[in-house]
N, C-alpha and C positions, 0 to 999 in steps of 0.2 A: 504494500500500500504506500503510495507516495506521501510525502510530507504535506500537510495542509498549509497553504500559503495565504488563505483568506482573501483572495483577490476580488471576489464578487460580493462580499458581505455588506457593502454600502450601497449596492445597486438596488433598484426597485424589483419587486418580484417578477413583473412582466419581462424585464430585461434579462433576468437570470433564466427564466423559462425559455426565452429565445436563444440564449447561449447554449442551454442544455440541448434544445432541439437541433441546433446547428452541429453540436458535437456528435449527437447520435447519427445525424445524416452523414457526417464525414466518416464515422466509424463503419456504418453500413456500406458506404461506397468503397471503403478500404483505402482512403486517401491519407497518405502521410507526407507526401512531397507534391508540391504543385509544379507542373511543367507548362511553360509558356513558349510558344514558337511564333516568331514574327520576322519576316524578311529573310528567311533562311537561317536565322539564328535561334538557338534554343536557350532558355534560361530555366534553372531549377531554383526553387525556393522552399525551404523547410518552414513549417509553421513555428511561430514564436512560442506557442504552447501546444504540445501534442493533444490531439482530440481526447485521448483517455484521461489526461490530467485535467483538461477543460471540463469533462463530464464529472470527474471526481470533485472538483472545486465548485461546480454549479450545484451538485446535489448537497454538498455541505452547506453552501450558502442558503439553499432553500430550507434546509432543516433549521438553520439559524433564524431566518426571516419568519417562518411560520411553522413551528414545530407541531402544532395541532393537525395540520394538513399533511405535512411531509415526514412526520416522525421525529422523535427525539434523537439527539446524538447518543450513540452507543459507546459506553465507556467500559473497557475491559481491563481488568487487572490480572497480571500474571505473576506468579511467584515461582522461584526455583530454589530448591534446597540442594546444596552440594555437600557431600560428606567427604571429608578429607581425613584419612587415617592410614 
């Protein structure tokens, strides 16, 4: 799981939903790099934020904006016990 950057926490709910829908569309299309060709020349451009990270950030922001609709944040605590002898 990527680290939460809280990029979309200050945006309105409608904007975050648009971002999430765009991320889902890009993931379904399998796009990770954009290719543009013009005048016999090609250019490649990577996304500044990968679609999977964009989707993760948007879902976290929606849970922050409206937890009653999108669910509460899940907090997990793990412990490990190591025995040394």
